[in-house]
One Martini backbone bead per residue (centre of mass of N, CA, C, O) as a GRO file, in nm:
protein
  198
    1MET     BB    1   0.620   0.710  -3.194
    2ASN     BB    2   0.568   0.418  -3.079
    3LEU     BB    3   0.339   0.202  -2.948
    4THR     BB    4   0.494   0.111  -2.695
    5ILE     BB    5   0.560   0.393  -2.583
    6LYS     BB    6   0.269   0.495  -2.571
    7THR     BB    7   0.170   0.281  -2.374
    8LEU     BB    8   0.371   0.340  -2.145
    9LEU     BB    9   0.293   0.638  -2.112
   10TYR     BB   10  -0.002   0.598  -2.044
   11PHE     BB   11   0.044   0.416  -1.797
   12PHE     BB   12   0.220   0.613  -1.640
   13ASN     BB   13   0.019   0.851  -1.617
   14TYR     BB   14  -0.199   0.692  -1.470
   15LEU     BB   15  -0.025   0.590  -1.230
   16GLU     BB   16   0.075   0.866  -1.130
   17LYS     BB   17  -0.207   0.978  -1.058
   18CYS     BB   18  -0.297   0.755  -0.865
   19ASN     BB   19  -0.063   0.775  -0.666
   20THR     BB   20  -0.099   1.069  -0.588
   21PHE     BB   21  -0.383   1.040  -0.472
   22PHE     BB   22  -0.340   0.798  -0.263
   23LEU     BB   23  -0.090   0.915  -0.111
   24ARG     BB   24  -0.227   1.162   0.003
   25ILE     BB   25  -0.429   1.009   0.173
   26GLY     BB   26  -0.225   0.839   0.332
   27ARG     BB   27  -0.080   1.081   0.469
   28GLN     BB   28  -0.323   1.187   0.627
   29PHE     BB   29  -0.365   0.927   0.794
   30ALA     BB   30  -0.079   0.921   0.913
   31TRP     BB   31  -0.097   1.185   1.074
   32ILE     BB   32  -0.335   1.095   1.247
   33ALA     BB   33  -0.194   0.847   1.369
   34ILE     BB   34   0.031   1.000   1.511
   35PHE     BB   35  -0.144   1.178   1.688
   36LEU     BB   36  -0.299   0.945   1.833
   37MET     BB   37  -0.048   0.805   1.943
   38VAL     BB   38   0.044   1.033   2.128
   39VAL     BB   39  -0.213   1.053   2.295
   40VAL     BB   40  -0.215   0.760   2.400
   41ILE     BB   41   0.065   0.768   2.536
   42MET     BB   42  -0.001   1.005   2.731
   43ILE     BB   43  -0.224   0.860   2.880
   44GLN     BB   44  -0.046   0.628   2.984
   45VAL     BB   45   0.157   0.800   3.138
   46PHE     BB   46  -0.042   0.924   3.334
   47PHE     BB   47  -0.159   0.658   3.456
   48ARG     BB   48   0.116   0.523   3.535
   49TYR     BB   49   0.283   0.784   3.683
   50VAL     BB   50   0.047   0.940   3.836
   51LEU     BB   51  -0.182   0.707   3.913
   52ASN     BB   52  -0.068   0.409   3.917
   53SER     BB   53  -0.273   0.306   3.655
   54ALA     BB   54  -0.271   0.111   3.406
   55LEU     BB   55  -0.385   0.064   3.100
   56PRO     BB   56  -0.475  -0.196   2.868
   57TRP     BB   57  -0.496  -0.036   2.562
   58PRO     BB   58  -0.271   0.174   2.458
   59ASP     BB   59  -0.043  -0.010   2.348
   60GLU     BB   60  -0.214  -0.147   2.121
   61VAL     BB   61  -0.314   0.109   1.981
   62ALA     BB   62  -0.033   0.221   1.911
   63ARG     BB   63   0.047  -0.021   1.734
   64PHE     BB   64  -0.181   0.001   1.533
   65LEU     BB   65  -0.107   0.295   1.437
   66MET     BB   66   0.187   0.237   1.352
   67LEU     BB   67   0.130   0.032   1.127
   68TRP     BB   68  -0.051   0.220   0.954
   69MET     BB   69   0.147   0.450   0.921
   70THR     BB   70   0.362   0.285   0.774
   71GLY     BB   71   0.184   0.175   0.536
   72LEU     BB   72   0.108   0.482   0.434
   73ILE     BB   73   0.412   0.619   0.415
   74ALA     BB   74   0.614   0.434   0.257
   75PRO     BB   75   0.539   0.494  -0.044
   76SER     BB   76   0.633   0.790  -0.038
   77ALA     BB   77   0.926   0.737   0.045
   78TYR     BB   78   0.991   0.562  -0.202
   79ARG     BB   79   0.923   0.772  -0.425
   80TRP     BB   80   1.139   0.994  -0.283
   81GLY     BB   81   1.399   0.841  -0.166
   82GLY     BB   82   1.377   0.774   0.171
   83PHE     BB   83   1.540   0.535   0.171
   84VAL     BB   84   1.786   0.344   0.250
   85SER     BB   85   2.098   0.385   0.058
   86ILE     BB   86   2.350   0.263  -0.173
   87ASP     BB   87   2.515   0.492  -0.429
   88MET     BB   88   2.820   0.474  -0.508
   89LEU     BB   89   2.826   0.293  -0.760
   90GLU     BB   90   2.643   0.465  -0.948
   91ARG     BB   91   2.837   0.719  -0.957
   92PHE     BB   92   3.088   0.555  -1.103
   93LEU     BB   93   2.917   0.481  -1.327
   94PRO     BB   94   2.799   0.471  -1.611
   95LYS     BB   95   2.494   0.571  -1.710
   96ILE     BB   96   2.389   0.308  -1.845
   97ILE     BB   97   2.470   0.116  -1.613
   98SER     BB   98   2.320   0.261  -1.388
   99THR     BB   99   2.038   0.230  -1.514
  100LEU     BB  100   2.038  -0.082  -1.529
  101LEU     BB  101   2.081  -0.127  -1.227
  102THR     BB  102   1.825   0.017  -1.130
  103LEU     BB  103   1.627  -0.160  -1.285
  104PHE     BB  104   1.711  -0.426  -1.158
  105LEU     BB  105   1.647  -0.346  -0.860
  106LEU     BB  106   1.345  -0.286  -0.911
  107ILE     BB  107   1.271  -0.572  -1.005
  108VAL     BB  108   1.358  -0.718  -0.751
  109SER     BB  109   1.171  -0.557  -0.562
  110LEU     BB  110   0.909  -0.654  -0.691
  111PHE     BB  111   0.941  -0.953  -0.612
  112VAL     BB  112   0.959  -0.906  -0.307
  113LEU     BB  113   0.680  -0.767  -0.280
  114ILE     BB  114   0.510  -1.005  -0.380
  115ILE     BB  115   0.595  -1.194  -0.152
  116GLY     BB  116   0.501  -1.004   0.077
  117LEU     BB  117   0.202  -1.008  -0.003
  118GLU     BB  118   0.154  -1.308   0.037
  119LEU     BB  119   0.233  -1.310   0.340
  120GLY     BB  120   0.030  -1.091   0.433
  121LEU     BB  121  -0.229  -1.249   0.357
  122LYS     BB  122  -0.174  -1.487   0.547
  123HIS     BB  123  -0.169  -1.317   0.807
  124ILE     BB  124  -0.464  -1.233   0.796
  125ASN     BB  125  -0.592  -1.513   0.824
  126VAL     BB  126  -0.490  -1.545   1.115
  127GLY     BB  127  -0.629  -1.279   1.232
  128TRP     BB  128  -0.928  -1.402   1.230
  129ILE     BB  129  -0.880  -1.591   1.483
  130PHE     BB  130  -0.772  -1.348   1.644
  131SER     BB  131  -0.799  -1.141   1.927
  132SER     BB  132  -0.793  -0.878   2.105
  133ALA     BB  133  -0.718  -0.813   2.441
  134SER     BB  134  -0.806  -0.471   2.449
  135ILE     BB  135  -0.959  -0.415   2.182
  136LYS     BB  136  -1.282  -0.259   2.173
  137ILE     BB  137  -1.609  -0.247   2.077
  138PRO     BB  138  -1.850  -0.020   2.227
  139PHE     BB  139  -2.153  -0.163   2.241
  140ASN     BB  140  -2.228  -0.096   2.547
  141LEU     BB  141  -2.326   0.206   2.485
  142ILE     BB  142  -2.593   0.059   2.314
  143GLY     BB  143  -2.662  -0.227   2.482
  144GLY     BB  144  -2.438  -0.415   2.436
  145LYS     BB  145  -2.135  -0.588   2.352
  146ALA     BB  146  -1.815  -0.595   2.382
  147GLU     BB  147  -1.589  -0.621   2.097
  148PRO     BB  148  -1.329  -0.771   1.983
  149ILE     BB  149  -1.087  -0.727   1.768
  150LYS     BB  150  -0.932  -0.826   1.499
  151LEU     BB  151  -0.599  -0.866   1.400
  152ALA     BB  152  -0.641  -0.822   1.094
  153TRP     BB  153  -0.666  -0.506   1.107
  154MET     BB  154  -0.363  -0.476   1.168
  155TYR     BB  155  -0.231  -0.661   0.940
  156MET     BB  156  -0.345  -0.500   0.686
  157SER     BB  157  -0.114  -0.289   0.659
  158LEU     BB  158   0.083  -0.458   0.495
  159PRO     BB  159  -0.065  -0.513   0.217
  160VAL     BB  160  -0.144  -0.222   0.164
  161GLY     BB  161   0.144  -0.108   0.153
  162ILE     BB  162   0.247  -0.306  -0.072
  163VAL     BB  163   0.059  -0.225  -0.298
  164PHE     BB  164   0.173   0.067  -0.314
  165LEU     BB  165   0.468  -0.017  -0.358
  166ILE     BB  166   0.419  -0.159  -0.626
  167SER     BB  167   0.305   0.083  -0.777
  168VAL     BB  168   0.560   0.259  -0.739
  169ASN     BB  169   0.763   0.064  -0.865
  170ILE     BB  170   0.642   0.069  -1.150
  171GLU     BB  171   0.672   0.372  -1.190
  172LEU     BB  172   0.986   0.375  -1.158
  173ILE     BB  173   1.045   0.194  -1.396
  174LEU     BB  174   0.910   0.371  -1.613
  175ARG     BB  175   1.063   0.632  -1.554
  176ASN     BB  176   1.346   0.521  -1.602
  177PHE     BB  177   1.304   0.426  -1.892
  178LEU     BB  178   1.178   0.684  -2.029
  179SER     BB  179   1.406   0.894  -1.937
  180ASN     BB  180   1.662   0.713  -2.067
  181PHE     BB  181   1.522   0.592  -2.366
  182THR     BB  182   1.400   0.875  -2.407
  183LYS     BB  183   1.273   1.222  -2.491
  184LEU     BB  184   1.086   1.248  -2.258
  185GLU     BB  185   0.870   1.452  -2.060
  186LEU     BB  186   0.825   1.410  -1.729
  187PRO     BB  187   0.648   1.434  -1.461
  188GLU     BB  188   0.666   1.575  -1.163
  189ASP     BB  189   0.663   1.567  -0.820
  190LEU     BB  190   0.494   1.808  -0.652
  191ASP     BB  191   0.509   1.714  -0.357
  192LYS     BB  192   0.817   1.699  -0.342
  193GLN     BB  193   0.877   1.992  -0.419
  194LYS     BB  194   0.720   2.118  -0.184
  195LEU     BB  195   0.887   1.984   0.042
  196GLU     BB  196   1.173   2.095  -0.051
  197SER     BB  197   1.081   2.412  -0.028
  198GLN     BB  198   1.040   2.418   0.300
   0.00000   0.00000   0.00000
């Protein structure tokens, strides 16, 4: 095994372990966000349709939770091939051409994600200027004044999600290259196997 392959394998193993660790944490927070989102929506339904007096904050809180849930769960879905894709062409092509096409598409995706990260960071900068109309930190409960949160905290879900998507994308590029152009046995994603066996 030459030095380049050893280096790529070392980097792949390190990245794979990091992604597994952080994506597990992200999924747990995503499940919590979904649960809280359902609770908040049910509160709003009760107040709007039973008491005929809608609250000002549940809609925006639900949107806040939905954005963070999406940003935290999307990298796992991408890693497991859960995004919508058209793979008819790959199935009909010879294996080597199909592999090269997959690598090419992953590299293009990486560039798109990097551009998305740049745009997401700019969006956060705008978010520090504007405050939420209805979500406030209840400092009034401890004798202070309720402070509206900055929209940047909501927008931050985009670059956070994209950073993890970039990390997963690089892992997929390395996995694709190493598994198709070397004889190495790469570790499988145990979380995906556990999910598929349920």
